[in-house]
C-alpha positions as CSV (number, residue, x, y, z in Angstrom):
1,M,2.5,29.3,-7.1
2,N,0.6,26.1,-6.8
3,F,3.5,23.7,-6.3
4,R,3.2,20.4,-4.4
5,V,4.3,16.9,-4.7
6,R,1.6,15.0,-6.5
7,P,0.9,11.6,-4.9
8,H,0.0,9.5,-7.9
9,G,2.1,6.4,-7.9
10,V,4.5,7.2,-5.1
11,V,1.8,8.0,-2.6
12,L,-0.1,5.0,-3.9
13,G,2.8,2.9,-3.0
14,A,3.2,4.6,0.4
15,A,-0.6,4.5,0.9
16,L,-0.6,0.8,0.4
17,L,1.8,0.5,3.3
18,F,-0.9,1.8,5.6
19,A,-4.0,0.6,4.0
20,V,-4.4,-2.6,6.0
21,W,-3.9,-1.8,9.7
22,P,-3.4,-5.4,11.0
23,A,-0.5,-5.8,8.5
24,A,1.2,-2.8,10.0
25,T,2.1,-4.8,13.1
26,V,4.4,-6.9,10.8
27,A,6.8,-3.9,10.6
28,Q,7.1,-3.9,14.4
29,Q,7.9,-7.6,14.6
30,P,11.4,-9.1,14.3
31,G,11.8,-10.3,10.8
32,G,8.9,-8.2,9.6
33,G,9.8,-5.0,7.9
34,R,8.7,-2.6,5.2
35,L,9.2,-5.0,2.3
36,Q,7.0,-7.7,3.8
37,L,4.4,-5.1,4.8
38,E,4.4,-3.6,1.4
39,R,3.9,-7.0,-0.2
40,Q,1.0,-7.8,2.1
41,V,-0.7,-4.5,1.4
42,W,-0.2,-4.7,-2.3
43,A,-1.7,-8.2,-2.2
44,R,-4.7,-7.0,-0.2
45,F,-5.3,-4.1,-2.5
46,G,-5.0,-6.4,-5.4
47,E,-7.6,-8.7,-3.9
48,I,-10.0,-5.8,-3.3
49,V,-9.5,-4.5,-6.9
50,R,-10.0,-8.0,-8.3
51,E,-13.2,-8.5,-6.3
52,R,-14.6,-5.0,-7.0
53,L,-13.7,-5.1,-10.7
54,D,-14.6,-8.7,-11.2
55,L,-11.2,-9.6,-12.7
56,S,-9.8,-13.0,-13.3
57,E,-6.5,-13.9,-11.7
58,E,-4.8,-13.3,-15.1
59,G,-6.5,-9.9,-15.4
60,Q,-5.3,-9.0,-11.9
61,R,-1.7,-10.0,-12.8
62,E,-1.8,-8.0,-16.0
63,L,-3.2,-4.9,-14.2
64,A,-0.4,-5.2,-11.5
65,E,2.2,-5.4,-14.3
66,V,0.9,-2.3,-16.0
67,L,1.0,-0.5,-12.6
68,R,4.5,-1.7,-11.9
69,T,5.6,-0.5,-15.4
70,Y,4.8,3.1,-14.5
71,Q,5.7,3.0,-10.8
72,E,9.4,3.4,-11.3
73,D,8.9,6.5,-13.5
74,R,6.5,8.0,-11.1
75,E,8.8,7.5,-8.2
76,A,11.7,9.1,-10.1
77,L,9.4,12.0,-11.1
78,A,8.2,12.5,-7.5
79,L,11.7,12.5,-6.2
80,R,12.7,15.2,-8.8
81,E,9.6,17.2,-7.8
82,A,10.4,16.9,-4.0
83,Q,14.0,18.0,-4.6
84,L,12.8,21.0,-6.6
85,Q,10.3,21.8,-3.9
86,R,13.0,21.8,-1.3
87,R,15.1,24.1,-3.5
88,V,12.1,26.5,-3.9
89,V,11.5,26.6,-0.2
90,A,15.2,27.0,0.7
91,E,16.1,29.5,-1.9
92,G,12.8,31.3,-2.0
93,I,12.8,32.0,1.8
94,L,16.4,32.5,2.6
95,T,17.7,35.9,1.9
96,T,20.9,37.9,2.5
97,R,21.0,40.6,5.2
98,D,19.8,43.2,2.7
99,A,16.7,41.1,2.0
100,A,17.8,40.4,-1.5
101,P,16.9,36.9,-2.6
102,L,19.7,34.3,-3.0
103,L,18.0,33.3,-6.2
104,T,18.7,35.2,-9.4
105,D,16.0,35.7,-12.0
106,E,17.7,33.3,-14.3
107,E,17.8,30.6,-11.6
108,A,14.2,31.3,-10.8
109,R,13.3,30.9,-14.5
110,E,15.2,27.6,-14.5
111,I,13.1,26.4,-11.5
112,L,9.9,27.5,-13.1
113,S,10.9,25.7,-16.3
114,E,11.7,22.5,-14.4
115,M,8.3,22.8,-12.6
116,E,6.5,22.9,-15.9
117,A,8.6,20.0,-17.3
118,I,7.6,17.9,-14.2
119,R,3.9,18.7,-14.7
120,D,4.2,17.8,-18.4
121,E,5.9,14.5,-17.6
122,E,3.2,13.8,-15.0
123,R,0.5,14.3,-17.6
124,R,2.3,12.2,-20.1
125,L,2.7,9.4,-17.6
126,A,-0.9,9.5,-16.6
127,A,-2.1,9.5,-20.2
128,A,0.2,6.6,-21.1
129,E,-0.9,4.6,-18.1
130,Q,-4.5,5.2,-18.8
131,E,-4.1,4.1,-22.4
132,R,-2.5,0.8,-21.2
133,L,-5.1,0.3,-18.5
134,L,-7.9,0.7,-21.1
135,E,-6.4,-2.2,-22.9
136,L,-7.2,-4.3,-19.9
137,L,-10.3,-2.7,-18.3
138,T,-13.5,-1.2,-19.6
139,P,-13.9,2.5,-19.1
140,S,-16.3,1.9,-16.2
141,Q,-13.9,-0.6,-14.6
142,L,-11.1,2.0,-14.9
143,I,-13.2,4.6,-13.2
144,R,-13.9,2.2,-10.4
145,F,-10.2,1.4,-10.1
146,Y,-9.4,5.1,-9.9
147,A,-12.1,5.5,-7.2
148,L,-10.5,2.6,-5.2
149,R,-7.1,4.1,-5.5
150,E,-8.3,7.5,-4.4
151,A,-10.2,6.0,-1.5
152,L,-6.9,4.3,-0.5
153,N,-5.1,7.6,-0.8
154,Q,-7.7,9.4,1.3
155,R,-7.5,6.7,4.0
156,T,-3.8,7.1,4.1
157,R,-4.0,10.8,4.4
158,G,-6.5,10.4,7.2
159,L,-4.1,8.0,9.0
160,R,-1.2,10.5,8.6
161,Q,-3.2,13.5,9.7
162,G,-5.3,12.1,12.5
163,G,-4.1,8.6,13.2
164,V,-6.4,5.6,13.8
165,G,-7.3,6.7,17.3
166,R,-8.7,10.0,15.9
167,G,-11.5,8.8,13.7
168,A,-9.5,7.9,10.6
169,G,-10.5,4.3,11.3
170,V,-9.2,1.7,9.0
171,G,-12.5,-0.2,8.7
172,R,-14.3,2.8,7.2
173,G,-14.9,3.8,3.6
174,P,-15.1,1.8,0.4
175,L,-11.9,-0.2,1.0
């Protein structure tokens, strides 16, 4: 079973929280906090995207609006997937004393059906978002945008896995 929470929009939002290391100190300061940090990181990512894709301010605003439009759906979908994953782990591992699973075949089929529904919804969201983005960006700009977003996600994974002090340095990479 290849089941994992797919990062897409939710991890992008989380990734943006860690993309700009100096901004992270805001969360540690009185009056700072996550919301302010998130705004700063989104603003910085928007600046990078605008510069690298050669967008006007209006183009940048339109791009941000399209991304926001799909963000809420992606967050809800990621939450659903995380809850399902926790259920799979809990019910798939826990057994009674006689080693019989706590999960019936019918319940397992329901979980598998939900997993497929989530994957279908992820594909639908990705296709709809891409269609909207292609109304604003050329295909080559969209590929560059995807590359920037993936670089940001990789940087975030590096920070989570190794921390800044372990070679996942913030100043490295295309961002």
